[in-house]
C-alpha positions as CSV (number, residue, x, y, z in Angstrom):
1,M,104.1,65.1,93.8
2,T,103.3,62.8,90.9
3,T,102.8,65.3,88.0
4,T,105.0,65.3,84.9
5,K,105.5,67.8,82.1
6,G,103.4,67.5,79.0
7,P,102.7,69.5,75.8
8,R,99.1,70.2,76.9
9,D,99.9,71.5,80.3
10,A,98.1,74.8,81.0
11,L,100.7,77.6,81.6
12,V,99.9,81.2,82.7
13,T,101.7,83.5,80.3
14,G,100.0,86.9,80.8
15,M,98.4,89.0,83.5
16,G,96.4,92.3,83.1
17,F,94.3,94.4,85.5
18,C,92.0,97.3,85.8
19,L,91.7,97.5,89.5
20,P,91.6,100.2,92.2
21,G,94.9,102.1,92.6
22,R,96.3,105.2,94.4
23,T,96.0,107.8,91.7
24,A,95.2,105.7,88.6
25,P,93.9,102.1,88.1
26,T,96.3,99.3,88.9
27,A,97.0,97.9,85.4
28,T,100.3,96.1,85.0
29,P,101.6,93.0,86.8
30,E,104.4,95.2,88.3
31,Q,101.9,97.6,89.7
32,F,99.8,94.7,91.0
33,W,102.7,93.0,92.7
34,T,104.0,96.3,94.3
35,A,100.6,96.7,96.0
36,V,100.1,93.1,97.0
37,A,103.7,92.5,98.2
38,H,103.4,95.2,100.8
39,G,99.7,94.8,101.8
40,D,98.8,98.2,100.5
41,S,95.1,99.2,100.4
42,F,93.3,101.4,97.9
43,L,89.9,101.6,99.6
44,A,89.9,104.9,101.5
45,Q,88.1,107.7,99.7
46,D,88.4,111.4,100.4
47,D,84.9,111.5,101.8
48,G,85.6,108.9,104.4
49,T,84.0,106.1,102.5
50,Y,85.8,102.8,102.0
51,F,85.3,101.6,98.4
52,G,87.5,100.4,95.7
53,S,86.9,103.0,93.0
54,V,88.2,102.7,89.4
55,P,87.7,106.0,87.6
56,L,87.8,105.8,83.8
57,D,88.2,108.4,81.1
58,P,86.3,107.2,78.0
59,D,88.4,109.4,75.7
60,S,91.6,107.8,76.9
61,V,90.1,104.3,76.5
62,A,88.9,105.2,73.0
63,A,92.4,106.4,72.2
64,R,93.8,103.0,73.1
65,L,91.1,101.2,71.0
66,P,90.9,103.0,67.7
67,E,89.4,99.9,66.2
68,I,86.1,100.6,68.1
69,P,84.2,103.6,66.8
70,P,83.8,106.3,69.5
71,R,80.0,106.1,69.2
72,F,80.3,102.4,70.4
73,V,82.8,103.2,73.2
74,E,80.3,105.8,74.5
75,K,77.7,103.0,74.8
76,Y,79.9,100.6,76.8
77,S,79.4,100.8,80.5
78,D,82.3,100.8,83.0
79,I,82.2,97.0,83.3
80,H,83.0,96.6,79.6
81,L,85.8,99.1,79.7
82,Y,87.3,97.4,82.8
83,G,87.3,94.1,80.9
84,L,88.7,95.5,77.7
85,L,91.5,97.4,79.5
86,A,92.5,94.3,81.6
87,L,92.6,92.3,78.3
88,L,94.9,94.8,76.7
89,E,97.3,94.8,79.6
90,A,97.3,90.9,79.7
91,C,98.1,90.8,75.9
92,E,100.9,93.3,76.3
93,D,102.3,91.3,79.2
94,A,102.2,88.1,77.3
95,A,103.6,89.7,74.1
96,L,100.6,88.7,72.1
97,D,99.7,90.9,69.2
98,W,96.0,90.6,69.0
99,R,95.8,93.1,66.2
100,A,97.8,90.6,64.1
101,G,95.4,87.8,65.0
102,A,97.3,86.2,67.9
103,L,93.9,85.5,69.6
104,S,91.9,84.7,66.6
105,E,91.4,81.0,67.7
106,A,91.5,81.7,71.4
107,A,88.8,80.8,73.9
108,V,87.5,83.9,75.6
109,L,85.8,83.3,78.9
110,A,84.4,85.8,81.4
111,G,83.1,85.5,84.9
112,R,80.6,87.8,86.4
113,N,78.9,88.0,89.8
114,A,75.5,89.1,88.3
115,T,75.9,92.5,89.9
116,A,72.6,94.2,90.0
117,D,74.0,97.7,89.6
118,A,75.4,97.1,86.1
119,I,72.0,95.8,85.0
120,V,69.8,98.3,86.7
121,D,71.7,101.3,85.4
122,T,71.0,100.3,81.8
123,Y,67.6,98.7,82.2
124,L,65.9,101.6,83.9
125,P,66.4,104.0,80.9
126,V,64.5,101.4,78.8
127,L,61.6,101.4,81.2
128,L,61.5,105.1,81.6
129,A,62.1,106.1,78.0
130,D,59.5,108.4,76.4
131,T,58.9,106.3,73.3
132,R,56.9,109.0,71.6
133,N,59.6,111.7,71.8
134,I,62.9,109.9,72.0
135,S,65.1,110.4,68.9
136,P,66.2,107.4,66.8
137,R,69.9,108.0,67.9
138,E,68.9,108.1,71.6
139,A,66.8,105.0,71.2
140,R,69.6,103.0,69.5
141,S,71.9,104.0,72.4
142,V,69.5,102.9,75.1
143,L,68.8,99.6,73.4
144,F,72.5,98.9,72.6
145,R,73.5,99.5,76.2
146,N,70.6,97.4,77.5
147,V,71.6,94.4,75.3
148,L,75.2,94.6,76.5
149,N,74.3,94.9,80.2
150,A,71.0,93.1,80.9
151,V,72.3,89.8,79.7
152,M,75.2,87.8,81.1
153,S,77.2,87.6,77.9
154,D,78.4,91.2,77.9
155,V,82.1,91.3,78.9
156,E,83.3,88.3,76.9
157,T,81.3,89.5,73.9
158,T,83.1,92.8,73.8
159,Q,86.5,91.1,74.3
160,A,86.0,88.4,71.8
161,G,84.7,90.9,69.3
162,L,87.7,93.1,69.7
163,V,90.3,90.4,69.1
164,G,88.3,88.5,66.4
165,A,88.2,85.3,68.4
166,T,86.5,82.2,66.9
167,G,87.1,79.8,69.7
168,P,84.8,78.9,72.7
169,S,83.3,82.1,74.2
170,Y,80.9,82.4,77.1
171,T,80.2,84.1,80.5
172,L,79.8,82.1,83.7
173,S,78.2,83.4,86.8
174,C,78.6,81.5,90.1
175,G,79.3,84.4,92.5
176,C,82.7,85.1,93.8
177,A,84.0,81.7,92.5
178,S,83.2,82.6,88.9
179,S,86.6,83.3,87.4
180,S,88.2,80.6,89.5
181,V,85.9,78.0,88.0
182,L,86.6,79.4,84.5
183,L,90.3,79.0,85.0
184,G,89.7,75.3,85.5
185,N,87.4,75.2,82.4
186,A,90.2,76.8,80.4
187,A,92.8,74.4,81.6
188,R,90.6,71.4,80.7
189,M,89.9,72.9,77.2
190,I,93.7,73.1,76.7
191,A,94.3,69.6,78.0
192,A,91.6,68.2,75.7
193,G,93.0,70.0,72.6
194,E,89.9,72.2,72.2
195,T,92.1,75.3,72.2
196,E,95.8,76.3,72.5
197,I,95.2,79.6,74.2
198,A,92.5,80.9,76.5
199,V,91.7,84.4,77.9
200,V,90.0,84.3,81.3
201,T,88.6,87.5,82.8
202,G,86.6,88.4,85.9
203,A,84.8,91.7,85.9
204,D,82.3,93.4,88.2
205,Y,80.8,96.8,88.9
206,W,79.1,98.3,92.0
207,R,77.7,101.7,92.3
208,E,79.2,103.4,95.3
209,S,76.2,105.5,96.0
210,R,74.0,102.4,96.4
211,L,76.3,100.6,98.8
212,R,75.4,102.9,101.7
213,Q,71.7,102.3,101.2
214,Y,72.4,98.5,100.8
215,A,74.4,98.5,104.0
216,E,71.6,100.2,105.9
217,L,69.0,97.8,104.6
218,E,71.3,94.9,105.4
219,A,71.8,96.1,109.0
220,R,68.1,96.4,109.5
221,S,67.5,92.9,108.1
222,V,69.8,91.3,110.7
223,T,68.7,93.3,113.8
224,G,68.7,91.0,116.7
225,S,70.7,88.2,115.0
226,E,74.3,87.5,114.1
227,P,74.9,88.6,110.5
228,Q,76.4,86.1,108.1
229,T,78.2,88.9,106.3
230,A,78.2,92.7,106.4
231,T,78.8,95.5,104.0
232,L,81.1,98.3,105.4
233,V,81.2,101.8,104.0
234,D,82.6,103.8,106.9
235,E,85.4,101.6,108.1
236,P,88.0,99.4,106.4
237,M,87.7,95.7,106.0
238,R,90.2,93.6,108.1
239,P,90.5,90.0,106.9
240,Y,91.6,87.5,109.7
241,D,91.8,90.4,112.2
242,Q,90.3,90.5,115.7
243,R,88.4,93.7,114.5
244,A,86.9,92.1,111.4
245,A,83.4,93.4,110.9
246,G,82.6,93.1,107.3
247,L,83.7,93.8,103.7
248,N,84.4,96.8,101.5
249,Y,83.4,96.4,97.9
250,G,85.6,97.3,94.9
251,N,85.2,97.6,91.1
252,G,87.3,96.4,88.3
253,A,88.5,93.4,86.2
254,A,91.5,91.0,86.1
255,T,92.6,88.8,83.2
256,L,94.9,85.8,82.9
257,I,96.1,84.3,79.6
258,L,96.6,80.5,79.6
259,E,98.4,78.6,76.9
260,S,99.4,75.0,76.3
261,R,103.0,74.3,77.0
262,A,103.6,73.5,73.3
263,H,102.0,76.7,72.2
264,A,104.0,78.8,74.7
265,R,107.2,77.1,73.7
266,R,106.6,77.7,70.0
267,R,106.5,81.4,70.5
268,G,109.1,81.6,73.2
269,A,106.6,82.9,75.8
270,R,107.7,83.8,79.4
271,T,105.6,81.8,81.9
272,Y,104.5,82.5,85.4
273,G,103.5,79.0,86.5
274,R,101.3,76.0,85.8
275,L,97.7,75.2,86.7
276,L,97.9,71.7,87.9
277,G,94.2,71.1,88.8
278,Q,90.9,72.7,89.7
279,T,87.8,71.4,91.4
280,T,84.4,72.9,92.0
281,T,82.0,71.6,94.7
282,R,78.9,72.8,96.6
283,N,77.7,72.2,100.1
284,A,74.3,70.6,100.4
285,Q,72.8,73.9,101.6
286,P,69.0,74.4,101.1
287,N,69.5,78.2,101.0
288,L,72.0,81.0,100.9
289,A,73.2,80.4,104.4
290,L,77.0,80.2,104.9
291,D,78.3,76.8,106.0
292,T,80.9,78.0,108.5
293,E,82.4,74.4,108.6
294,G,83.4,74.9,105.0
295,T,82.7,71.3,104.1
296,G,82.4,72.1,100.4
297,A,85.8,73.9,100.3
298,V,87.4,71.0,102.2
299,R,86.1,68.6,99.6
300,A,87.2,70.8,96.8
301,A,90.8,71.1,98.2
302,R,91.2,67.4,98.8
303,S,89.8,66.5,95.3
304,C,92.0,69.1,93.6
305,M,95.1,67.7,95.2
306,A,94.2,64.0,94.8
307,G,96.7,62.0,92.7
308,I,98.9,65.1,92.3
309,A,100.1,66.3,95.7
310,S,99.7,65.6,99.3
311,P,98.6,68.3,101.8
312,D,102.1,68.2,103.4
313,E,103.6,69.4,100.1
314,I,101.5,72.6,99.9
315,D,103.7,75.6,100.8
316,Y,101.1,78.4,100.7
317,V,97.3,78.9,100.5
318,N,95.6,81.9,99.0
319,G,92.4,82.2,101.0
320,A,89.1,83.8,100.3
321,A,88.1,85.5,103.6
322,T,86.3,88.9,103.1
323,G,87.1,90.5,106.4
324,D,83.9,89.1,108.0
325,R,83.8,87.1,111.2
326,A,81.8,84.3,109.6
327,F,84.3,83.8,106.8
328,N,87.2,84.0,109.2
329,L,85.6,81.2,111.2
330,M,85.0,79.2,108.0
331,E,88.6,79.3,107.0
332,G,89.6,78.6,110.6
333,N,87.7,75.3,110.2
334,I,88.9,74.5,106.6
335,M,92.6,74.7,107.2
336,P,93.0,72.0,110.0
337,A,90.4,69.8,108.2
338,V,92.7,69.8,105.1
339,F,96.2,70.2,106.6
340,G,95.8,68.7,110.1
341,E,98.3,70.0,112.8
342,R,100.5,71.5,110.1
343,A,97.8,74.2,109.5
344,A,99.1,76.2,112.5
345,R,102.4,76.9,110.6
346,L,100.9,77.3,107.1
347,P,100.9,80.8,105.6
348,V,97.4,81.7,104.4
349,T,96.8,85.2,103.1
350,V,94.3,87.2,101.1
351,Q,94.4,90.4,98.9
352,E,90.8,91.6,99.3
353,A,91.7,94.6,101.5
354,V,94.0,95.8,98.8
355,F,91.4,96.2,96.0
356,G,88.1,95.5,97.8
357,H,85.7,92.6,97.5
358,S,85.2,92.7,93.7
359,G,83.2,89.5,93.2
360,A,84.0,87.7,89.9
361,P,87.6,89.0,89.5
362,L,88.6,87.4,92.9
363,G,89.6,84.0,91.4
364,V,92.0,85.6,88.9
365,I,93.3,88.0,91.5
366,G,94.1,85.1,93.9
367,V,95.9,83.0,91.2
368,A,97.8,86.0,89.9
369,A,99.0,87.0,93.4
370,T,100.0,83.4,94.2
371,L,102.0,83.0,91.0
372,Q,103.7,86.4,91.7
373,M,104.6,85.1,95.2
374,M,106.0,81.9,93.7
375,G,108.1,83.9,91.2
376,H,109.4,86.4,93.7
377,G,110.0,83.9,96.5
378,H,108.0,86.2,98.8
379,I,104.8,85.6,100.7
380,A,102.7,88.7,100.6
381,P,100.9,89.7,103.9
382,T,97.2,89.9,104.5
383,A,96.4,93.6,104.0
384,N,94.9,95.3,107.0
385,C,95.5,92.3,109.3
386,E,97.4,93.5,112.3
387,K,96.0,91.4,115.2
388,P,95.1,87.9,114.0
389,A,91.7,86.6,115.3
390,D,91.6,83.7,117.7
391,V,89.7,81.7,115.1
392,C,92.8,81.7,112.8
393,T,94.1,78.2,113.0
394,F,96.8,79.2,110.5
395,D,99.4,81.9,110.0
396,P,97.7,84.9,108.3
397,V,101.1,86.8,107.9
398,P,100.0,90.0,109.5
399,G,101.6,93.4,109.0
400,T,103.0,94.9,105.8
401,Q,106.3,93.2,105.2
402,G,105.5,89.6,104.3
403,R,108.3,87.1,104.4
404,P,110.7,85.4,102.0
405,A,109.8,81.8,101.2
406,R,110.2,79.2,98.5
407,I,106.8,78.2,97.1
408,D,106.8,75.1,94.9
409,L,103.1,74.2,95.3
410,A,100.2,76.4,96.3
411,L,96.4,76.2,96.7
412,S,94.0,79.0,95.8
413,L,90.5,78.9,97.3
414,N,87.3,80.7,96.4
415,Y,83.8,80.2,97.7
416,T,80.4,82.0,97.9
417,I,77.6,82.5,100.3
418,G,75.6,80.1,98.1
419,S,78.2,77.4,99.2
420,V,79.9,77.0,95.8
421,A,83.6,76.3,96.4
422,S,86.6,76.2,94.0
423,A,90.1,75.1,94.6
424,I,93.1,75.5,92.3
425,L,96.4,73.8,92.6
426,L,99.3,75.8,91.2
427,G,103.0,74.8,90.5
428,G,106.0,76.0,88.7
429,T,106.3,75.5,84.9
430,D,109.0,72.9,85.3
431,D,107.2,70.6,87.8
């Protein structure tokens, strides 16, 4: 490893979540780690459906945010509340008093998977509104919700507005790699001196009632052919397992706070680890087909490590398989292409069966889980993986116990059906 410490290194100093939980949303880093460390899963619903639900009480949210008038909170959709709550938890974890202006000059970046449900739920009332009889108050509510949801600048707009941020602020959408790519953007902003502190959030929303209809439509569309991926609603997802058949979706948001080393030191911040590099690539696919060879992800991993670390120095990989056979095969090809014969002994795990396939939050979730593993000296297992599939050319750490291990360097991967791939190299703060 050839990296050295510098004042503009990007350090992770805060984590916050609004993800599925057992009886309440998973919110704090401690709750997050407890679930991940034991391969817990929060996807089974009382009606037999497998979906990562995040129920919210608008009144309790409003009580935590007295700065926002209740009439505005009522107009926020669930995806806004997810993002705001994850931000609040991250600020508390990082000991940042946003009410006192701690984020006034921060970059506020949000990733989103362009989920249709969040848009449709607010755009339909506009189309169906009785413009002759609707009251002025109802009209304002419909239009306000539409502006927030029908454009891709929604979550970061509400976050930046809350903390009074004046730094760079935008939303990025490139599928499941969105927040992973944004973490790289934030690190580059910090390295260039564009900002001292950045908030990166991934948030997404799926309507549970529509997933069954989507799954049925999806099944009909692939009749007679091998599906690239599959939506499951009646059985659990099982990444890397012989029984892998598809994915369960999940709602929520996850936030990381990144600071320059100099900024973190000035305020005596506790740090989780360092983002050493990030690379985004794309396969030369002419359509949305999945490249099961994973050539884009292989290029991203090699480029991310180049000049910093060799493949032999990587202790752990946070994968991106969804519980689908096609993605299992893809990662089975990626690992030996990057790590050679050593891949057979390399631990590669994912957390998707803990919270569900949430889209944009996945990049933040993977990095957060990896940094927690580094700090605890413990590799978390792949949730719901009990019988590793033959295509696993690596160690998926099945079961619920995980194992103790020292992790000095780790790689976190994310990719999409559209063949966008992101790789992040992570290390300790004192590398």
